[in-house]
C-alpha positions in Angstrom: 29.7 -0.3 10.4 28.5 -3.6 10.5 24.6 -5.5 9.6 24.2 -5.2 13.6 24.9 -1.5 13.9 22.6 -0.7 10.5 20.1 -2.2 12.1 20.4 -0.8 15.3 20.5 2.5 13.2 17.2 2.1 10.6 15.6 1.2 14.4 16.2 4.3 16.0 14.6 5.7 12.5 11.7 3.7 13.0 11.4 4.3 16.2 11.3 8.1 15.6 8.4 8.0 13.7 6.7 5.7 16.1 7.0 8.6 19.3 5.8 11.2 16.3 3.4 8.8 15.1 1.7 8.4 18.8 0.3 11.8 18.5 -2.2 11.3 16.0 -3.2 7.5 17.1 -6.9 8.7 17.3 -7.1 11.0 13.9 -5.3 7.1 12.3 -7.4 4.4 14.5 -10.6 6.5 13.2 -9.8 7.4 9.8 -8.3 3.9 9.3 -12.0 2.6 10.6 -14.3 4.7 9.0 -13.0 4.3 5.4 -13.3 1.0 5.1 -16.6 1.0 6.4 -17.6 4.0 4.1 -16.9 1.7 1.1 -18.4 -1.8 2.1 -21.4 0.5 2.8 -21.7 2.3 -0.3 -20.3 -0.2 -2.6 -21.1 -3.5 -1.0 -23.7 -3.1 0.3 -25.3 -0.3 -1.8 -24.7 -1.9 -5.2 -24.3 -4.5 -3.9 -28.0 -4.6 -3.4 -28.3 -4.3 -6.8 -25.7 -6.9 -8.3 -26.4 -9.7 -5.6 -23.2 -11.6 -6.6 -21.1 -11.7 -9.7 -18.6 -14.5 -11.5 -14.9 -13.8 -10.5 -12.2 -16.1 -11.2 -13.9 -19.0 -11.5 -15.7 -18.3 -8.4 -19.6 -17.4 -7.4 -19.0 -14.7 -4.5 -21.0 -11.9 -3.1 -20.7 -8.4 -4.3 -19.8 -7.4 -1.1 -16.9 -10.0 -0.1 -15.6 -9.1 -3.4 -15.6 -5.3 -2.4 -14.2 -5.7 0.6 -11.4 -8.2 -0.5 -10.6 -5.2 -3.0 -10.7 -2.8 -0.5 -7.0 -4.7 1.3 -5.4 -3.9 -1.5 -6.9 -0.3 -2.2 -5.6 0.7 1.7 -2.1 -0.7 0.9 -2.2 1.3 -1.9 -3.5 4.7 -0.5 -1.5 4.6 3.2 1.5 3.4 1.6 2.2 5.9 -1.4 0.4 8.9 0.7 2.4 8.5 3.9 5.7 8.4 1.3 5.0 11.0 -0.9 3.0 13.5 0.7 4.9 12.3 4.4 7.9 11.6 2.6 8.3 15.1 1.3 7.1 17.3 4.2 10.2 15.4 5.9 12.8 16.0 3.2 11.6 19.1 2.0 9.7 21.5 4.6 11.1 19.5 7.7 14.3 18.9 6.9 14.3 15.6 8.6 16.4 13.5 6.5 19.5 15.9 6.7 19.4 16.5 10.1 19.0 12.2 10.9 22.0 11.9 7.9 24.3 14.2 10.2 24.1 11.9 13.3 26.0 8.8 13.7 23.4 7.4 11.9 23.6 7.2 7.4 21.7 8.5 4.7 20.6 4.5 3.8 19.9 3.5 7.1 17.5 7.1 7.2 16.2 5.9 3.9 15.5 2.4 4.7 13.8 4.1 8.2 11.3 5.5 6.3 10.4 2.5 3.8 10.0 0.4 6.3 8.1 2.9 8.6 5.5 3.9 5.4 5.2 0.0 5.2 4.4 -0.3 8.9 1.8 2.2 9.2 0.0 0.6 5.6 0.2 -2.7 7.1 -1.4 -2.0 10.4 -4.3 -0.6 8.4 -4.9 -3.5 6.1 -4.4 -5.5 9.1 -7.3 -3.3 10.4 -9.8 -4.1 7.3 -9.1 -7.6 7.4 -10.0 -7.9 11.0 -13.5 -6.2 9.9 -13.9 -8.5 7.8 -13.6 -12.0 9.6 -16.1 -9.6 12.3 -18.9 -9.1 9.4 -18.3 -12.5 8.6 -16.6 -11.5 5.1 -13.2 -13.5 5.4 -12.2 -16.6 7.4 -10.5 -16.6 10.8 -6.9 -16.8 9.7 -7.3 -14.0 7.1 -5.4 -11.3 9.6 -2.5 -13.8 9.7 -2.8 -15.0 5.9 -3.0 -11.8 4.7 -0.1 -10.4 6.2 3.2 -11.3 4.5 1.3 -10.0 1.0 0.4 -7.3 3.1 4.0 -6.2 3.5 5.5 -6.7 0.9 3.0 -4.5 -0.9 3.1 -2.0 1.0 6.3 -1.4 1.0 6.3 -1.5 -2.8 3.6 1.3 -2.5 5.6 3.3 -0.6 8.6 3.1 -2.7 6.7 4.1 -5.5 5.7 7.2 -3.2 9.0 8.2 -2.0 9.9 7.9 -5.5 7.7 10.6 -6.5 8.6 12.6 -3.1 12.2 12.6 -4.7 11.3 13.9 -8.0 8.6 16.3 -7.2 9.7 20.0 -6.9 7.3 20.9 -5.1 4.5 19.2 -3.2 1.8 20.1 -5.7 3.2 18.0 -8.4 2.9 14.4 -6.6 -0.7 15.5 -7.8 0.4 14.1 -11.4 1.4 11.0 -10.5 -1.7 10.5 -7.6 -4.2 11.3 -11.0 -2.3 9.5 -13.5 -1.2 6.0 -11.8 -2.6 5.7 -9.0 -5.8 6.5 -9.7 -6.1 4.4 -12.9 -5.1 1.4 -10.3 -7.6 2.1 -7.5 -10.2 2.5 -10.3 -9.4 -0.2 -12.7 -7.4 -3.4 -10.9 -9.8 -5.0 -9.6 -10.7 -3.0 -6.6 -14.6 -2.9 -7.7 -15.3 -5.5 -10.2 -13.6 -8.4 -11.9 -10.3 -7.5 -14.2 -11.7 -10.2 -16.7 -14.7 -8.0 -17.4 -12.8 -5.9 -19.0 -11.6 -5.7 -22.9 -8.3 -8.1 -23.5 -6.1 -4.9 -23.7 -6.9 -3.6 -20.9 -6.7 -6.6 -19.0 -3.3 -6.7 -20.1 -2.8 -3.2 -18.6 -4.6 -3.8 -15.7 -1.8 -6.9 -15.3 1.0 -4.4 -15.9 0.0 -2.4 -12.6 1.1 -4.1 -9.5 -2.4 -3.3 -7.6 -4.5 -6.1 -9.9 -1.9 -8.5 -8.7 -2.3 -7.8 -4.9 -6.1 -7.9 -5.4 -5.1 -11.1 -7.1 -3.1 -12.6 -3.9 -5.3 -11.1 -0.7 -8.6 -12.8 -3.1 -7.0 -15.9 -2.9 -6.0 -15.9 0.8 -8.9 -14.5 2.0 -12.0 -15.5 -0.5 -10.3 -18.9 -1.3 -9.9 -18.2 -5.3 -7.4 -19.5 -7.6 -4.4 -18.8 -7.1 -2.8 -16.4 -10.4 0.9 -17.5 -10.6 1.4 -14.5 -12.7 0.8 -12.2 -9.6 4.5 -13.2 -7.9 7.0 -12.1 -10.4 5.1 -9.3 -11.2 4.9 -7.8 -7.4 8.7 -9.4 -7.2 9.2 -7.2 -9.8 7.8 -3.7 -9.5 8.9 -4.0 -5.3 12.4 -4.7 -6.1 12.3 -2.1 -9.0 10.3 0.6 -6.9 12.7 0.5 -3.6 15.7 0.3 -5.2 15.2 3.5 -7.6 13.1 5.5 -5.0 16.4 5.2 -2.7 18.2 6.2 -5.3 16.4 9.2 -6.8 16.4 10.4 -2.8 20.0 10.1 -2.5 20.6 12.0 -5.8 17.5 15.0 -4.6 19.7 15.5 -1.3 22.9 14.7 -1.7 24.7 17.2 -3.6 
């Protein structure tokens, strides 16, 4: 099969997910709008009224803008990971969709690429909605949604790879909660969503920078708030992206091919 045929097959998988997704579009839009609004209201407005502004990345910025930019990264993490882990597990284990599509002319490799790209698409769209809200609120510049798009898609593909790897290695859907609490939530709490990473002790700063969400948040704040560019963010993000996408595909193939 040539490259054009493979791309067509991946497109078919993506469109299949999109057709199913349209039935739950109202729910997706409501939750995607409400979640960042609640975070900004609770932390940006509530805590922000106590903090005012803070120093981060050599810049002084209001706490609300700082949190809003962190919610971009948090959205990519949660949407990418949960869609690929829980959604991927349901499609693999309960609905048997991967096996069903793999017995058609579409190969398992193409099915998995379609899965990852669909998961990444949903997470990217959610982050773009947050960016648009940030522009409407006056916290981001007008070009922010377009500026963050490449980083958002790469990051969402990374977190989708993480979620799909977890789905492949979990024997039951309950086991997904282990990496959820041991990896996803620590990233959410300590990788710069709600406070600057540089405020942590040195050892925890190293640990935070070893996790991908810190690099994502750093790049998002460079693009939306004008923070200085942290060069180490790019190789860290690229290494995690390549490793997780490759590992998730291998792990899922081992799970499905007996």
